[in-house]
C-alpha positions as CSV (number, residue, x, y, z in Angstrom):
1,M,0.0,0.0,0.0
2,R,1.4,3.4,-0.9
3,R,2.1,6.1,1.7
4,A,-0.8,8.3,0.5
5,E,-3.2,5.4,0.8
6,V,-2.0,4.6,4.3
7,T,-2.4,8.2,5.3
8,L,-5.9,8.3,3.9
9,V,-7.0,5.1,5.7
10,C,-5.5,6.3,9.0
11,T,-7.1,9.7,8.7
12,M,-10.5,8.1,8.0
13,S,-10.2,5.9,11.0
14,R,-9.4,8.7,13.3
15,D,-12.1,11.0,12.0
16,G,-14.7,8.3,12.3
17,S,-14.0,7.8,16.0
18,T,-14.2,11.5,17.0
19,K,-17.9,12.1,16.4
20,Q,-19.9,12.3,19.7
21,P,-23.1,10.3,20.1
22,K,-25.1,13.4,20.7
23,S,-24.3,14.5,17.1
24,R,-26.0,11.3,15.7
25,R,-29.6,11.6,14.8
26,I,-31.6,8.4,15.1
27,L,-35.3,8.1,14.2
28,V,-37.3,5.2,15.5
29,I,-40.6,4.2,13.9
30,D,-42.9,1.7,15.6
31,D,-46.7,1.6,15.7
32,D,-46.7,0.2,19.2
33,K,-45.8,2.7,21.9
34,D,-44.4,0.2,24.3
35,S,-42.1,-1.3,21.6
36,L,-41.1,2.2,20.6
37,E,-40.0,3.0,24.2
38,I,-38.1,-0.3,24.4
39,L,-36.1,0.7,21.3
40,L,-35.5,4.3,22.4
41,E,-34.3,3.5,25.9
42,P,-30.9,1.9,25.0
43,L,-30.3,4.6,22.4
44,R,-30.8,7.3,25.0
45,W,-28.4,5.5,27.3
46,E,-25.8,5.7,24.6
47,G,-26.4,9.5,24.3
48,Y,-27.8,9.6,20.8
49,D,-30.1,12.3,19.6
50,T,-33.2,10.2,19.2
51,R,-36.8,10.8,18.2
52,G,-39.7,8.3,18.0
53,V,-42.9,8.3,16.0
54,T,-45.8,5.8,15.7
55,S,-47.1,6.5,12.2
56,D,-45.8,6.6,8.7
57,V,-47.2,10.1,8.2
58,D,-45.2,11.5,11.2
59,A,-42.2,9.6,10.0
60,H,-42.3,11.2,6.5
61,K,-42.5,14.7,8.0
62,L,-39.6,14.1,10.4
63,I,-37.4,12.5,7.7
64,E,-37.9,15.6,5.5
65,S,-37.3,18.2,8.2
66,W,-34.8,16.5,10.5
67,I,-32.8,14.2,8.1
68,P,-31.7,11.4,10.5
69,H,-28.5,9.5,10.1
70,V,-30.1,6.2,11.0
71,V,-33.8,5.1,10.8
72,I,-34.9,2.1,12.9
73,L,-38.3,0.9,11.8
74,D,-40.8,-1.9,12.5
75,W,-42.9,-3.9,10.0
76,M,-45.9,-2.0,11.3
77,A,-48.4,-4.7,10.5
78,P,-51.0,-5.2,9.2
79,S,-50.5,-2.4,6.6
80,M,-46.8,-3.1,6.2
81,A,-46.3,0.7,6.4
82,G,-42.7,0.0,7.5
83,L,-41.8,-1.3,4.1
84,K,-43.4,1.7,2.4
85,V,-41.5,4.1,4.6
86,L,-38.3,2.2,3.9
87,R,-38.7,2.4,0.1
88,S,-39.6,6.1,0.5
89,V,-36.4,6.8,2.5
90,R,-34.3,5.0,-0.1
91,E,-35.8,7.0,-2.9
92,R,-35.0,10.4,-1.2
93,L,-32.1,9.7,1.1
94,S,-30.0,6.9,-0.2
95,H,-27.2,7.7,2.4
96,V,-29.4,7.1,5.4
97,S,-28.8,3.8,7.2
98,C,-32.1,1.8,7.7
99,V,-32.3,-1.0,10.3
100,F,-35.4,-3.1,10.3
101,V,-36.6,-4.5,13.7
102,S,-39.5,-6.9,13.7
103,E,-41.0,-9.9,15.4
104,N,-41.3,-11.6,12.0
105,S,-38.3,-14.0,11.8
106,S,-39.2,-15.7,8.6
107,T,-36.6,-16.0,5.9
108,E,-39.1,-14.5,3.4
109,A,-39.6,-11.4,5.6
110,I,-35.9,-10.8,6.1
111,I,-35.2,-11.2,2.4
112,E,-38.0,-8.8,1.5
113,A,-36.8,-6.1,3.9
114,L,-33.2,-6.4,2.8
115,D,-34.2,-6.3,-0.9
116,A,-36.3,-3.2,-0.2
117,G,-33.2,-1.4,1.0
118,A,-32.7,-2.3,4.7
119,D,-29.1,-2.3,5.8
120,D,-29.7,-4.7,8.7
121,Y,-32.5,-6.8,10.1
122,I,-33.0,-7.5,13.9
123,V,-35.5,-10.0,15.2
124,K,-37.5,-9.1,18.3
125,P,-37.0,-9.7,21.2
126,F,-33.4,-8.4,20.9
127,V,-30.5,-7.8,23.3
128,P,-30.0,-4.0,23.8
129,L,-26.3,-4.3,23.7
130,E,-26.5,-6.1,20.4
131,L,-28.8,-3.4,19.0
132,L,-26.3,-0.7,20.0
133,A,-23.4,-2.6,18.4
134,R,-25.4,-2.9,15.2
135,I,-26.2,0.8,15.3
136,R,-22.5,1.6,15.8
137,T,-21.7,-0.5,12.8
138,Q,-24.1,1.4,10.6
139,L,-22.7,4.7,11.8
140,R,-19.2,3.5,11.1
141,I,-20.2,2.5,7.5
142,R,-21.9,5.9,7.1
143,D,-18.7,7.7,8.2
144,L,-16.6,5.7,5.8
145,H,-19.0,6.6,3.0
146,E,-18.8,10.3,3.8
147,Q,-15.1,10.2,4.1
148,L,-14.8,8.4,0.7
149,L,-16.9,11.1,-0.9
150,F,-14.7,13.8,0.6
151,A,-11.6,11.9,-0.5
152,N,-13.0,11.6,-4.0
153,E,-13.7,15.4,-4.1
154,K,-10.1,16.0,-3.0
155,L,-8.8,13.7,-5.7
156,K,-10.9,15.4,-8.3
157,E,-9.3,18.7,-7.2
158,L,-5.9,17.2,-7.6
159,V,-6.7,16.0,-11.1
160,D,-8.2,19.3,-12.2
161,T,-5.5,21.6,-10.8
162,D,-1.9,22.5,-11.6
163,D,0.5,21.3,-8.9
164,L,2.7,24.4,-9.0
165,T,0.2,27.2,-9.2
166,G,-3.0,25.8,-7.8
167,L,-4.8,27.0,-10.8
168,Y,-6.9,24.8,-13.1
169,N,-5.0,22.8,-15.7
170,M,-5.8,22.7,-19.4
171,R,-7.8,19.5,-19.2
172,S,-10.3,20.8,-16.7
173,L,-10.2,24.3,-18.2
174,Y,-11.6,23.3,-21.6
175,Q,-14.4,21.4,-19.9
176,R,-15.4,24.5,-18.0
177,L,-15.0,26.8,-21.0
178,D,-17.3,24.6,-23.1
179,F,-19.9,24.9,-20.3
180,E,-19.6,28.7,-20.1
181,L,-19.9,29.1,-23.8
182,E,-23.1,27.0,-23.8
183,R,-24.4,29.0,-20.9
184,G,-23.5,32.3,-22.6
185,R,-25.3,31.2,-25.8
186,R,-28.4,30.3,-23.8
187,F,-28.6,33.5,-21.8
188,H,-27.0,35.8,-24.3
189,R,-24.0,36.7,-22.2
190,D,-20.4,37.4,-23.1
191,V,-17.5,35.0,-22.4
192,C,-14.0,36.3,-22.6
193,V,-10.7,34.4,-22.8
194,V,-7.5,36.1,-21.6
195,M,-4.1,34.7,-22.4
196,M,-1.0,35.9,-20.6
197,D,2.7,35.2,-21.2
198,M,5.5,36.3,-18.9
199,D,8.0,38.5,-20.8
200,F,11.6,37.2,-21.1
201,F,10.9,34.5,-18.6
202,K,13.9,32.5,-20.0
203,T,16.1,35.0,-18.2
204,V,14.7,33.8,-14.9
205,N,16.0,30.3,-15.3
206,D,19.2,31.4,-17.1
207,G,20.1,34.0,-14.4
208,H,19.0,32.1,-11.4
209,D,17.8,28.5,-11.3
210,H,14.7,26.4,-12.1
211,L,13.7,26.4,-8.4
212,F,13.5,30.1,-8.4
213,G,11.6,30.0,-11.8
214,S,9.1,27.6,-10.2
215,Y,8.7,30.0,-7.2
216,V,8.0,32.9,-9.6
217,L,5.3,30.9,-11.4
218,S,3.7,30.0,-8.2
219,E,3.7,33.7,-7.1
220,V,2.2,34.7,-10.5
221,G,-0.6,32.1,-9.9
222,K,-1.3,33.9,-6.5
223,I,-1.5,37.2,-8.3
224,I,-3.9,35.9,-10.8
225,R,-6.1,34.3,-8.1
226,A,-6.1,37.6,-6.2
227,N,-7.4,39.4,-9.3
228,T,-10.1,37.0,-10.4
229,R,-13.6,36.6,-9.1
230,N,-15.1,33.3,-7.8
231,V,-17.0,32.9,-11.1
232,D,-13.9,33.3,-13.3
233,I,-11.7,30.3,-14.3
234,P,-8.0,30.9,-14.0
235,A,-5.6,28.2,-15.4
236,R,-2.0,27.6,-16.2
237,Y,-1.8,27.0,-20.0
238,G,1.7,25.6,-19.9
239,G,5.2,26.8,-19.0
240,D,5.0,30.5,-18.2
241,E,1.6,31.0,-20.1
242,F,-1.7,31.5,-18.3
243,L,-5.3,31.6,-19.4
244,V,-8.3,33.1,-17.6
245,V,-11.9,32.7,-18.6
246,L,-14.0,35.8,-17.6
247,T,-17.7,35.3,-17.5
248,E,-20.4,37.9,-18.1
249,T,-17.7,40.5,-18.9
250,N,-17.9,43.1,-21.7
251,H,-15.0,44.6,-23.6
252,Q,-14.5,47.4,-21.1
253,G,-14.5,45.1,-18.1
254,A,-12.1,42.7,-19.8
255,M,-9.7,45.5,-20.6
256,H,-9.8,46.8,-17.0
257,F,-9.1,43.3,-15.7
258,C,-6.1,42.8,-18.0
259,E,-4.6,46.2,-17.3
260,R,-5.0,45.6,-13.6
261,L,-3.3,42.2,-13.8
262,R,-0.5,43.5,-16.0
263,E,0.2,46.4,-13.5
264,N,0.1,44.1,-10.5
265,I,2.7,41.9,-12.1
266,Q,4.9,44.8,-13.2
267,K,5.0,46.3,-9.7
268,T,5.8,43.0,-8.0
269,T,9.4,42.1,-7.0
270,F,9.7,38.4,-7.0
271,R,12.0,37.6,-4.1
272,N,13.0,34.2,-2.6
273,G,16.1,34.1,-0.5
274,E,18.9,35.8,-2.2
275,D,17.2,35.7,-5.6
276,S,15.0,38.5,-6.8
277,I,13.7,39.8,-10.1
278,K,11.1,42.2,-11.6
279,L,9.1,41.0,-14.6
280,T,6.4,42.1,-17.0
281,A,3.7,40.3,-18.8
282,S,2.0,40.5,-22.2
283,I,-1.7,39.9,-22.4
284,G,-4.2,39.3,-25.2
285,F,-7.9,38.7,-24.9
286,A,-10.9,37.8,-27.1
287,I,-14.7,38.0,-26.4
288,T,-17.5,36.1,-28.0
289,V,-19.4,37.8,-30.8
290,P,-23.2,37.8,-30.1
291,G,-25.0,35.2,-32.1
292,E,-21.8,33.4,-33.1
293,N,-21.6,29.7,-32.4
294,I,-17.9,29.5,-31.5
295,T,-16.0,26.6,-30.1
296,A,-13.7,26.8,-27.0
297,R,-10.6,26.1,-29.0
298,E,-11.5,28.8,-31.6
299,L,-12.0,31.4,-28.8
300,V,-8.6,30.4,-27.3
301,R,-7.0,30.7,-30.7
302,R,-8.3,34.3,-31.0
303,A,-6.9,35.2,-27.6
304,D,-3.6,33.7,-28.7
305,H,-3.6,35.9,-31.8
306,A,-4.1,39.0,-29.5
307,L,-1.3,37.8,-27.3
308,Y,1.0,37.5,-30.3
309,D,0.1,41.1,-31.2
310,A,1.1,42.2,-27.7
311,K,4.4,40.5,-28.0
312,E,5.1,41.9,-31.4
313,G,4.0,45.4,-30.2
314,G,6.8,45.6,-27.6
315,R,5.6,43.4,-24.7
316,N,4.2,44.6,-21.3
317,R,0.9,45.6,-22.9
318,V,-2.7,44.4,-23.5
319,C,-4.1,43.7,-26.9
320,F,-7.5,42.4,-27.9
321,Y,-8.7,40.3,-30.8
322,K,-10.0,42.3,-33.8
323,P,-12.0,40.0,-36.1
324,E,-11.6,42.2,-39.2
325,A,-7.8,42.4,-38.8
326,A,-6.9,38.8,-37.8
327,P,-7.2,36.1,-40.4
328,V,-7.9,32.6,-39.1
329,V,-4.8,30.5,-39.2
330,D,-3.7,27.3,-37.7
331,F,-3.5,27.5,-33.9
332,K,-0.1,25.9,-33.7
333,T,1.3,28.4,-36.3
334,A,0.3,31.4,-34.1
335,A,1.7,29.8,-31.0
336,Q,5.0,28.9,-32.7
337,K,5.4,32.4,-34.1
338,R,4.9,33.9,-30.6
339,R,7.4,31.5,-29.0
340,K,10.1,32.3,-31.6
341,A,10.3,35.8,-30.0
342,V,12.7,35.7,-27.0
343,G,10.6,35.4,-23.9
């Protein structure tokens, strides 16, 4: 097992044991009041936050408003309302643990309850300590499920983000840009793509070392994040190139963003230990044309043309894509032309 997997397992185990019983919500459903109290009593001993109801109507109301972690329910003969409640819980709250408790010990009844979605089946009369042990088991399984969901979200973040800068990587950026373009077409809103390239970044690695170059890129990522809104999509395009998707932004707003970003980079002194340097950046942007059905890659291509113009115009400036002045050429050709210029 790899170290990361061991760390994850150990963390999950520790987290699962820290939750206090009073934070656990357990709903008990039984049409017999005496049986209901017998079920509730050991749960209260354990310190769980418990509630009990005697009808399926009350059960439905409480499930919707209270959202229990565990539901303990009886067969509720002769209407078999318990099975109906069970199926209803499974339809709406698949993550809730359901434990069936019934006097019916037949194999058919147990199979029917388990097939309907029960996580466990306890036959009455039961031993209270066994009931509590089974509840702890269900809560432990629930905790593992929650922690796996959390771990999956974290893994998705790792897959979608660039390790060095913490910005999105290109794989995830194009997915998000496609979504924003579709949303922009539906609601008639502008989408802007900004491309930025650090000027003469080669001098950073040549005059210092690659560790300092990595530090500078990580700091540029922080500057970009500080200048973007929560609805914007900042990404590292590769090397010392960055791309930002601005949503619901017109030409004036995009120009303001780009100039502010350029100025913030220009006035920053990148310092790490004995190494320090001041840098500038060239920026190009392109905005969707109303009514145009443009692809994500075509919009990025246009922003890249504008960035090439900024480089050709002397660097440390902002240029925007002009449809009438920029013929459509192969994307790689534009990028190669830009990269031939030093920095």
